[in-house]
Each structure stands twice: as C-alpha cells, then as structure tokens.
C-alpha positions as a Markdown table, in Angstrom:
| # | Residue | x | y | z |
|---|---|---|---|---|
| 1 | Met | 51.7 | 32.0 | 124.6 |
| 2 | Ser | 52.1 | 35.4 | 123.3 |
| 3 | Glu | 50.1 | 38.3 | 124.8 |
| 4 | Val | 47.1 | 39.6 | 122.4 |
| 5 | Ile | 46.9 | 43.2 | 122.6 |
| 6 | Gly | 43.8 | 44.9 | 121.3 |
| 7 | Ile | 43.5 | 48.0 | 119.2 |
| 8 | Gly | 43.1 | 51.2 | 121.6 |
| 9 | Ala | 44.8 | 49.3 | 124.6 |
| 10 | Ala | 47.5 | 51.1 | 126.4 |
| 11 | Pro | 50.4 | 48.4 | 126.7 |
| 12 | Arg | 53.1 | 49.1 | 129.3 |
| 13 | Arg | 56.6 | 49.9 | 127.7 |
| 14 | Lys | 59.2 | 47.4 | 128.6 |
| 15 | Glu | 62.2 | 49.2 | 128.0 |
| 16 | Asp | 61.8 | 52.3 | 130.0 |
| 17 | Leu | 63.1 | 51.0 | 133.4 |
| 18 | Arg | 66.5 | 50.3 | 132.3 |
| 19 | Phe | 66.9 | 53.6 | 130.5 |
| 20 | Leu | 65.5 | 55.6 | 133.5 |
| 21 | Thr | 67.9 | 53.9 | 135.8 |
| 22 | Gly | 71.0 | 54.3 | 133.7 |
| 23 | Arg | 71.2 | 50.6 | 132.7 |
| 24 | Gly | 71.1 | 51.3 | 129.0 |
| 25 | Asn | 73.9 | 50.0 | 126.9 |
| 26 | Tyr | 74.8 | 52.6 | 124.2 |
| 27 | Val | 77.9 | 52.3 | 121.8 |
| 28 | Ala | 79.8 | 54.8 | 124.0 |
| 29 | Asp | 79.4 | 52.6 | 126.9 |
| 30 | Ile | 81.1 | 49.6 | 125.4 |
| 31 | Gln | 84.5 | 48.8 | 126.7 |
| 32 | Arg | 86.8 | 46.3 | 125.0 |
| 33 | Pro | 90.1 | 45.1 | 126.3 |
| 34 | Ala | 93.2 | 47.2 | 125.3 |
| 35 | Met | 90.7 | 49.6 | 123.6 |
| 36 | Val | 92.0 | 52.8 | 122.2 |
| 37 | Ala | 90.5 | 56.1 | 121.1 |
| 38 | Ser | 90.2 | 57.8 | 117.5 |
| 39 | Val | 89.7 | 61.3 | 116.7 |
| 40 | Phe | 89.1 | 62.8 | 113.1 |
| 41 | Val | 90.6 | 65.9 | 111.5 |
| 42 | Arg | 88.0 | 67.7 | 109.5 |
| 43 | Ser | 88.3 | 70.2 | 106.7 |
| 44 | Pro | 87.2 | 73.8 | 107.8 |
| 45 | His | 86.6 | 74.6 | 103.9 |
| 46 | Ala | 83.7 | 73.6 | 101.7 |
| 47 | His | 85.9 | 73.1 | 98.6 |
| 48 | Ala | 89.9 | 72.9 | 98.4 |
| 49 | Glu | 92.6 | 71.0 | 97.0 |
| 50 | Ile | 94.7 | 69.2 | 99.4 |
| 51 | Lys | 98.3 | 70.2 | 98.7 |
| 52 | Ser | 100.0 | 68.2 | 101.7 |
| 53 | Ile | 99.0 | 66.6 | 105.0 |
| 54 | Asp | 101.9 | 66.8 | 107.6 |
| 55 | Thr | 101.3 | 64.2 | 110.4 |
| 56 | Gly | 104.9 | 64.0 | 111.5 |
| 57 | Ala | 104.3 | 66.1 | 114.9 |
| 58 | Ala | 101.1 | 64.3 | 115.7 |
| 59 | Arg | 102.7 | 60.9 | 115.3 |
| 60 | Ala | 105.5 | 61.8 | 117.7 |
| 61 | Met | 103.1 | 63.0 | 120.5 |
| 62 | Pro | 102.3 | 60.9 | 123.7 |
| 63 | Gly | 100.0 | 57.9 | 123.3 |
| 64 | Val | 99.6 | 58.1 | 119.6 |
| 65 | Leu | 99.7 | 54.9 | 117.8 |
| 66 | Ala | 98.9 | 55.9 | 114.3 |
| 67 | Val | 97.8 | 58.7 | 112.1 |
| 68 | Phe | 95.9 | 57.7 | 109.1 |
| 69 | Thr | 95.0 | 59.8 | 105.8 |
| 70 | Gly | 93.2 | 59.0 | 102.6 |
| 71 | Ala | 96.4 | 58.1 | 100.9 |
| 72 | Asp | 96.6 | 55.2 | 103.5 |
| 73 | Leu | 93.3 | 53.8 | 102.5 |
| 74 | Lys | 94.1 | 54.3 | 99.0 |
| 75 | Thr | 97.2 | 52.1 | 99.3 |
| 76 | Asp | 95.5 | 49.4 | 101.3 |
| 77 | Gly | 92.8 | 49.2 | 98.4 |
| 78 | Val | 90.1 | 50.5 | 100.7 |
| 79 | Asn | 87.3 | 51.3 | 98.2 |
| 80 | Gly | 84.9 | 54.5 | 98.3 |
| 81 | Leu | 81.5 | 54.5 | 100.0 |
| 82 | Pro | 78.7 | 53.4 | 97.6 |
| 83 | Cys | 75.4 | 54.9 | 97.3 |
| 84 | Gly | 72.9 | 52.3 | 98.8 |
| 85 | Trp | 70.0 | 53.3 | 96.6 |
| 86 | Gly | 70.7 | 54.1 | 93.1 |
| 87 | Ile | 68.2 | 55.7 | 90.7 |
| 88 | Lys | 67.6 | 56.5 | 86.8 |
| 89 | Gly | 66.7 | 59.9 | 85.3 |
| 90 | Lys | 63.8 | 60.7 | 83.1 |
| 91 | Asp | 66.2 | 59.7 | 80.1 |
| 92 | Gly | 66.5 | 56.0 | 81.8 |
| 93 | Gln | 70.2 | 56.7 | 82.3 |
| 94 | Ala | 71.7 | 55.8 | 85.7 |
| 95 | Met | 72.4 | 58.7 | 88.1 |
| 96 | Lys | 76.0 | 59.9 | 88.2 |
| 97 | Glu | 77.7 | 58.4 | 91.1 |
| 98 | Pro | 81.3 | 60.1 | 91.6 |
| 99 | Pro | 84.0 | 58.4 | 94.0 |
| 100 | His | 83.1 | 59.1 | 97.7 |
| 101 | Pro | 86.5 | 58.0 | 99.5 |
| 102 | Ala | 86.1 | 57.4 | 103.2 |
| 103 | Met | 88.7 | 60.1 | 103.9 |
| 104 | Ala | 89.4 | 62.9 | 101.5 |
| 105 | Gln | 91.9 | 62.3 | 98.7 |
| 106 | Asp | 93.4 | 65.3 | 96.7 |
| 107 | Lys | 90.2 | 67.5 | 97.5 |
| 108 | Val | 87.7 | 68.1 | 100.3 |
| 109 | Arg | 84.1 | 68.7 | 99.0 |
| 110 | Tyr | 82.5 | 69.9 | 102.2 |
| 111 | Val | 83.0 | 71.5 | 105.6 |
| 112 | Gly | 83.5 | 68.5 | 107.9 |
| 113 | Asp | 85.2 | 66.0 | 105.3 |
| 114 | Ala | 87.5 | 64.0 | 107.2 |
| 115 | Val | 91.3 | 64.4 | 106.0 |
| 116 | Ala | 93.1 | 62.4 | 108.8 |
| 117 | Cys | 92.3 | 59.8 | 111.7 |
| 118 | Val | 94.2 | 59.9 | 114.9 |
| 119 | Val | 94.4 | 56.7 | 117.1 |
| 120 | Ala | 95.9 | 57.1 | 120.5 |
| 121 | Glu | 95.7 | 55.3 | 123.9 |
| 122 | Asn | 93.0 | 57.7 | 125.2 |
| 123 | Val | 90.7 | 60.4 | 123.6 |
| 124 | Gln | 92.4 | 63.4 | 124.9 |
| 125 | Gln | 95.7 | 62.4 | 123.6 |
| 126 | Ala | 94.1 | 62.0 | 120.3 |
| 127 | Arg | 92.3 | 65.3 | 120.3 |
| 128 | Asn | 95.9 | 66.8 | 121.0 |
| 129 | Ala | 97.4 | 65.0 | 118.2 |
| 130 | Ala | 94.6 | 65.9 | 115.9 |
| 131 | Glu | 95.5 | 69.5 | 116.6 |
| 132 | Ala | 98.9 | 68.9 | 115.4 |
| 133 | Val | 98.3 | 67.5 | 112.1 |
| 134 | Ala | 98.9 | 70.2 | 109.4 |
| 135 | Val | 96.9 | 70.4 | 106.3 |
| 136 | Asp | 97.9 | 72.7 | 103.5 |
| 137 | Tyr | 94.9 | 73.8 | 101.6 |
| 138 | His | 94.3 | 75.6 | 98.1 |
| 139 | Val | 90.8 | 77.0 | 98.8 |
| 140 | Leu | 88.5 | 76.8 | 95.7 |
| 141 | Pro | 85.2 | 78.4 | 94.9 |
| 142 | Ala | 82.3 | 76.8 | 96.6 |
| 143 | Val | 78.5 | 76.4 | 95.9 |
| 144 | Ile | 75.9 | 76.9 | 98.5 |
| 145 | Gly | 72.4 | 75.8 | 97.8 |
| 146 | Leu | 70.8 | 73.5 | 95.1 |
| 147 | Thr | 69.8 | 76.1 | 92.8 |
| 148 | Asp | 73.1 | 78.0 | 92.7 |
| 149 | Ala | 74.8 | 74.7 | 92.1 |
| 150 | Leu | 72.9 | 74.3 | 88.9 |
| 151 | Lys | 74.0 | 77.8 | 87.4 |
| 152 | Pro | 76.2 | 77.7 | 84.3 |
| 153 | Glu | 79.0 | 80.0 | 86.4 |
| 154 | Ala | 78.9 | 77.5 | 89.3 |
| 155 | Ala | 82.1 | 75.7 | 90.5 |
| 156 | Leu | 82.1 | 72.1 | 89.8 |
| 157 | Val | 82.1 | 69.9 | 93.1 |
| 158 | Tyr | 83.2 | 66.9 | 90.8 |
| 159 | Asp | 85.1 | 67.8 | 87.4 |
| 160 | Asp | 83.3 | 64.9 | 85.8 |
| 161 | Val | 79.8 | 65.7 | 86.8 |
| 162 | Pro | 78.8 | 68.7 | 84.4 |
| 163 | Asn | 76.4 | 71.2 | 86.0 |
| 164 | Asn | 76.7 | 69.6 | 89.4 |
| 165 | Leu | 73.7 | 67.6 | 88.2 |
| 166 | Cys | 73.6 | 64.0 | 89.7 |
| 167 | Cys | 70.1 | 63.0 | 88.1 |
| 168 | Asp | 67.1 | 64.8 | 86.6 |
| 169 | Trp | 64.2 | 62.6 | 87.8 |
| 170 | Gly | 60.5 | 62.7 | 87.2 |
| 171 | Leu | 57.3 | 61.0 | 88.0 |
| 172 | Gly | 53.9 | 61.0 | 86.3 |
| 173 | Asp | 52.4 | 62.0 | 83.0 |
| 174 | Lys | 54.0 | 65.4 | 81.9 |
| 175 | Ala | 51.9 | 65.8 | 78.8 |
| 176 | Ala | 48.6 | 65.1 | 80.6 |
| 177 | Thr | 49.6 | 67.4 | 83.5 |
| 178 | Asp | 50.5 | 70.1 | 81.0 |
| 179 | Ala | 47.3 | 69.7 | 79.3 |
| 180 | Ala | 45.3 | 69.9 | 82.8 |
| 181 | Phe | 47.0 | 73.1 | 83.5 |
| 182 | Ser | 46.4 | 74.8 | 80.1 |
| 183 | Lys | 42.6 | 74.0 | 80.7 |
| 184 | Ala | 42.6 | 75.4 | 84.1 |
| 185 | Ala | 40.5 | 78.4 | 85.0 |
| 186 | His | 43.1 | 79.7 | 87.4 |
| 187 | Val | 46.6 | 78.5 | 88.2 |
| 188 | Ala | 48.4 | 79.3 | 91.4 |
| 189 | Arg | 52.0 | 79.4 | 91.7 |
| 190 | Ile | 54.1 | 79.2 | 95.0 |
| 191 | Arg | 57.9 | 78.8 | 95.7 |
| 192 | Leu | 58.7 | 76.5 | 98.6 |
| 193 | Val | 62.1 | 76.3 | 100.2 |
| 194 | Asn | 62.9 | 73.3 | 102.3 |
| 195 | Asn | 65.7 | 74.2 | 104.7 |
| 196 | Arg | 68.5 | 71.9 | 105.4 |
| 197 | Leu | 68.5 | 70.6 | 109.0 |
| 198 | Val | 70.6 | 68.4 | 111.3 |
| 199 | Gly | 68.8 | 65.5 | 112.8 |
| 200 | Asn | 70.6 | 66.0 | 116.3 |
| 201 | Pro | 69.5 | 62.8 | 118.0 |
| 202 | Met | 70.0 | 62.5 | 121.8 |
| 203 | Glu | 73.2 | 60.1 | 121.3 |
| 204 | Pro | 75.7 | 61.3 | 118.7 |
| 205 | Arg | 77.1 | 58.7 | 116.1 |
| 206 | Ala | 79.6 | 56.3 | 117.5 |
| 207 | Ala | 81.5 | 53.3 | 116.6 |
| 208 | Val | 83.7 | 50.5 | 118.1 |
| 209 | Ala | 85.5 | 48.1 | 115.8 |
| 210 | Glu | 87.5 | 45.0 | 116.8 |
| 211 | Phe | 89.5 | 42.4 | 114.8 |
| 212 | His | 89.8 | 39.0 | 116.0 |
| 213 | Pro | 92.9 | 37.5 | 114.6 |
| 214 | Glu | 92.4 | 34.0 | 115.8 |
| 215 | Thr | 89.4 | 33.8 | 113.5 |
| 216 | Gly | 89.9 | 36.7 | 111.0 |
| 217 | Gln | 86.5 | 38.2 | 111.9 |
| 218 | Tyr | 85.5 | 41.6 | 112.5 |
| 219 | Thr | 82.9 | 43.2 | 114.9 |
| 220 | Leu | 81.6 | 46.7 | 114.6 |
| 221 | Trp | 79.3 | 48.1 | 117.2 |
| 222 | Ser | 77.6 | 51.1 | 115.7 |
| 223 | Thr | 74.8 | 53.5 | 116.5 |
| 224 | Ser | 73.1 | 52.2 | 113.3 |
| 225 | Gln | 69.3 | 52.3 | 112.3 |
| 226 | Phe | 70.2 | 49.6 | 109.5 |
| 227 | Pro | 73.1 | 47.5 | 110.9 |
| 228 | His | 72.4 | 44.8 | 107.9 |
| 229 | Val | 72.8 | 47.5 | 105.6 |
| 230 | Val | 76.1 | 48.6 | 107.1 |
| 231 | Arg | 77.3 | 45.0 | 107.0 |
| 232 | Leu | 76.3 | 44.6 | 103.3 |
| 233 | Leu | 77.7 | 47.8 | 102.0 |
| 234 | Met | 80.9 | 47.9 | 104.0 |
| 235 | Gly | 81.8 | 44.3 | 103.8 |
| 236 | Leu | 81.1 | 43.7 | 100.0 |
| 237 | Phe | 81.9 | 47.3 | 98.6 |
| 238 | Val | 84.2 | 49.2 | 100.7 |
| 239 | Leu | 86.7 | 46.8 | 102.6 |
| 240 | Asn | 86.2 | 43.5 | 100.7 |
| 241 | Ile | 85.5 | 41.5 | 103.9 |
| 242 | Pro | 83.3 | 38.3 | 103.3 |
| 243 | Gln | 79.9 | 38.8 | 105.1 |
| 244 | Gln | 80.7 | 35.7 | 107.2 |
| 245 | Lys | 83.7 | 37.4 | 108.6 |
| 246 | Leu | 81.9 | 40.5 | 109.6 |
| 247 | Arg | 79.5 | 41.1 | 112.3 |
| 248 | Val | 77.7 | 44.6 | 112.9 |
| 249 | Ile | 75.7 | 45.1 | 116.2 |
| 250 | Ala | 73.4 | 47.9 | 116.9 |
| 251 | Pro | 72.9 | 48.0 | 120.8 |
| 252 | Asp | 70.8 | 50.8 | 122.5 |
| 253 | Val | 70.5 | 53.7 | 119.9 |
| 254 | Gly | 69.6 | 57.1 | 121.4 |
| 255 | Gly | 67.6 | 58.5 | 118.6 |
| 256 | Gly | 68.1 | 58.2 | 114.8 |
| 257 | Phe | 65.5 | 60.3 | 112.9 |
| 258 | Gly | 67.0 | 59.0 | 109.8 |
| 259 | Val | 70.6 | 60.5 | 110.5 |
| 260 | Lys | 71.6 | 56.9 | 111.3 |
| 261 | Gln | 70.3 | 55.0 | 108.6 |
| 262 | Phe | 73.3 | 55.4 | 106.3 |
| 263 | His | 76.7 | 53.6 | 106.2 |
| 264 | Tyr | 79.1 | 56.2 | 107.2 |
| 265 | Ala | 82.8 | 56.6 | 106.6 |
| 266 | Glu | 83.9 | 56.4 | 110.2 |
| 267 | Glu | 82.4 | 52.9 | 110.4 |
| 268 | Ala | 84.7 | 51.8 | 107.6 |
| 269 | Ile | 87.7 | 53.6 | 108.6 |
| 270 | Leu | 87.5 | 52.1 | 112.2 |
| 271 | Thr | 86.9 | 48.6 | 110.9 |
| 272 | Trp | 90.0 | 48.9 | 108.7 |
| 273 | Ala | 92.2 | 50.8 | 111.6 |
| 274 | Cys | 91.3 | 48.2 | 114.4 |
| 275 | Arg | 93.3 | 45.5 | 112.4 |
| 276 | Lys | 96.3 | 47.9 | 111.3 |
| 277 | Val | 96.9 | 49.0 | 115.0 |
| 278 | Gly | 96.0 | 45.4 | 116.5 |
| 279 | Arg | 93.7 | 47.1 | 119.1 |
| 280 | Pro | 89.7 | 47.7 | 119.3 |
| 281 | Val | 89.3 | 51.2 | 118.2 |
| 282 | Lys | 86.5 | 53.4 | 119.6 |
| 283 | Trp | 85.1 | 56.9 | 118.2 |
| 284 | Val | 82.3 | 59.0 | 119.6 |
| 285 | Cys | 81.2 | 61.9 | 117.8 |
| 286 | Glu | 81.2 | 65.3 | 119.6 |
| 287 | Arg | 78.0 | 67.3 | 119.0 |
| 288 | Ser | 79.5 | 70.1 | 117.1 |
| 289 | Glu | 81.3 | 67.4 | 114.9 |
| 290 | Gly | 78.0 | 65.8 | 114.1 |
| 291 | Phe | 76.8 | 69.2 | 113.0 |
| 292 | Ile | 79.2 | 69.2 | 110.1 |
| 293 | Ser | 79.5 | 65.3 | 109.2 |
| 294 | Asp | 76.0 | 63.8 | 110.0 |
| 295 | Ala | 73.9 | 63.4 | 106.8 |
| 296 | His | 71.7 | 66.2 | 106.8 |
| 297 | Gly | 68.1 | 66.5 | 105.5 |
| 298 | Pro | 65.6 | 67.1 | 104.1 |
C-alpha cells in the first residue's frame, strides 16, 4: 500500500544516500565493452565560410579510428536538427526554420559550432587528434545581440531569412491595449535587458551510443531531461531510425535547469558514429566547451 503524505509534512528524501556515498550512475560513469571516446572540433568564429577541412594528419595519429565532418553526415543522408516546438507569427505564417545540420556544412554560424568529430581509443588520443584537424575559414561579419541583428545593415546569419527575423509573434488585443494607453493619465516607459546566460549544471552534457548489429537496435545514454523527445526527434527526423529500434536512457542527471531539455547534435552524431566505427562511443562535454555549445537562455 502506498504511503500517504499530508500537506506540510517533511518526507525523507530517498535518493540522497547513493549520491552522497558516490554510488550515483551518471552518463560519464557508464562503461561498455570496447567503448571508444570522441572529441569535437569547434569553430572559434561566430560567422565564417568553411573553405576546407584537412583531417589527414588527425586520421594518422595513434589510436584514431575516424574523423567525421559535416560532409560525411550529408553523404550518409543524416538530416538536420528539427525545432521541437514550431510557432506561427501574427500574420498566421509559420516561423522560418532554416537548416540546422548536426555538424557545420559550408558555414559556421556561432562560436562553438561543431565542424569535426574525432573518434579514438581513448579521450587523450582524441584530444590530440582534434588539435591536428586544420580548418581554413573565411571570416564573415557577425551580429551580436537581438536588436543589432534586426538592423537593416546587419549581416544575415542565413541568406534566406531576411532581416534575421525568425518570427514576429504577438499575444493579446493590440487595438484594446492601444486604446487603454491612449486614455491613461500617466504612462511609464522602461527598457529591460535580459542578459544571455549559461545554465552551468553540476554535470556537463554527455552521451554514450551503442549499436547492436545482432538486432539492428541502437541505445543512447544521455544527460537528458526529456529522453522521449530525443528519441522522437532524433529517430524520426534526423537519423531515420524506427522508434522500435531506438532506446534512449537518461540515468542520473546532475542538474538540468532547461539546458538538457533539447535534442542536441552530439547525441545524433554519436548514435550515427557508433555504427560507422562498430564500437560504442562516449562523449563527455568539458566545462568550457559547454559554455559555447549548450543552449543558452533566457
């Protein structure tokens, strides 16, 4: 029979003991047979054309199994990341949703945009090889700040999205609101700025992906707040994996704060890469890497 707890009671927490005694099971703790490590090469530029990516030296380094780029994903038919929650503007038109490849193709559009993924026997070998990947960029003008992005002279992040405007959204009765303000005895105006921030949870993002050739099934362990959303979006829209062939597991997650509610590119890349190399693949985000690759807010 379930325990009934009344309002105002102080129920004892059940999960603390294993965390405080080091018995938690986070994604970084997961070990799979023959597992290998991955490291991402990320853009130092906010906006640039990718003229070339030379992976030859990195592929020849000790322990390296593969170096993948956005071109490899494109060749294999890997789709871009979808927006999970589309909206319509005041005019009833759907918001603009430009392509969002899991790894940059032709252009990078923010500092931290992934341009290559190195898979090696261990993480130190992957890091060494990542430093050997040579990317030739043609740096383009960038925009910083939402209001600056809307200025007529602002550089376009996407060539097919005029004025960098995704959607002009409104709520309420504009005519009634304007009428109320016109009749008001006094109107106060204030400009508020919400700064960008990094969620910075205790545990950075991480993922482990494994392909089971005997069944054709995939398993992804991820630091996700919404594993079912990841399974849906990644399976149906990005990798074309039937839902019954894909399992997404969220073990202990050391803080989320909204940062871990999205389907991230790294999850899709690892799930694709584990089959390519024939080994389970792990990626654990470094703290500084999270500052430039996590979804920011508000």
